[in-house]
Each structure stands twice: as structure tokens, then as C-alpha cells.
C-alpha positions in Angstrom: 24.2 -7.4 -7.6 23.8 -6.6 -11.2 22.9 -9.9 -12.6 23.0 -10.5 -16.3 20.2 -12.6 -18.2 18.4 -13.0 -21.9 15.0 -12.5 -21.9 13.5 -15.9 -22.9 9.5 -14.9 -23.2 7.3 -11.9 -23.2 3.9 -12.8 -22.0 2.3 -8.7 -22.3 -1.2 -10.3 -21.3 -0.3 -11.3 -18.2 3.1 -8.4 -17.7 5.9 -11.3 -17.2 8.2 -12.1 -18.9 10.7 -15.1 -18.3 14.4 -14.6 -18.5 17.4 -16.6 -17.4 20.4 -16.0 -16.3 23.7 -16.6 -15.7 23.5 -19.3 -13.9 21.1 -21.6 -15.5 17.9 -19.9 -13.3 14.8 -19.5 -15.3 12.8 -16.3 -13.5 9.2 -15.1 -14.3 9.9 -10.9 -13.5 6.7 -7.9 -14.2 7.2 -6.5 -17.4 9.4 -3.1 -17.4 8.1 0.0 -18.9 10.2 -0.7 -21.6 9.5 -3.9 -22.9 12.7 -5.3 -24.1 13.0 -8.2 -27.1 13.3 -11.8 -26.9 17.2 -12.9 -26.7 17.7 -9.6 -25.3 20.4 -9.2 -22.7 19.3 -7.2 -19.6 20.7 -6.7 -16.2 19.0 -6.6 -13.4 19.7 -6.3 -9.4 17.8 -9.2 -8.3 17.2 -10.4 -4.6 18.7 -13.9 -3.2 15.7 -15.9 -2.5 15.1 -17.3 0.7 14.6 -21.0 1.6 11.6 -21.7 3.6 10.6 -25.0 4.9 8.2 -26.0 1.9 11.0 -25.3 -0.1 13.8 -27.3 1.7 10.9 -30.3 2.0 10.6 -29.6 -1.6 13.7 -30.2 -2.8 15.0 -33.6 -4.7 
């Protein structure tokens, strides 16, 4: 499922970028070959996050 997101931070030293999705979640993803600039709206195909026992225990 394609998701629109805004690039919030690009860390080229570590090879990652932080994005903000339309449903206000922050995600840290590896940098693509064509590095987007900060503030650019991009479209991604994100996999649904799996809930683990640890994730269920850490919810507030």
C-alpha cells in the first residue's frame, strides 16, 4: 500500500533518513540511491509493523 510521507531528517553518515507519515508516525528508513532533500513529499510502500510480545508489553 503506497503511503505519502515527508522527509524530516537525512543522516548521510549513517545512511538513514527519518520520515513523517500521513498518520503522524516517525519512521527511520535506509537512504535510497537518489537522496531526497528535507521537506520533500515522497511516496513509499511500507510493510505493516508486526506486533510482538515486547511491543505489547511496552505500550502505555
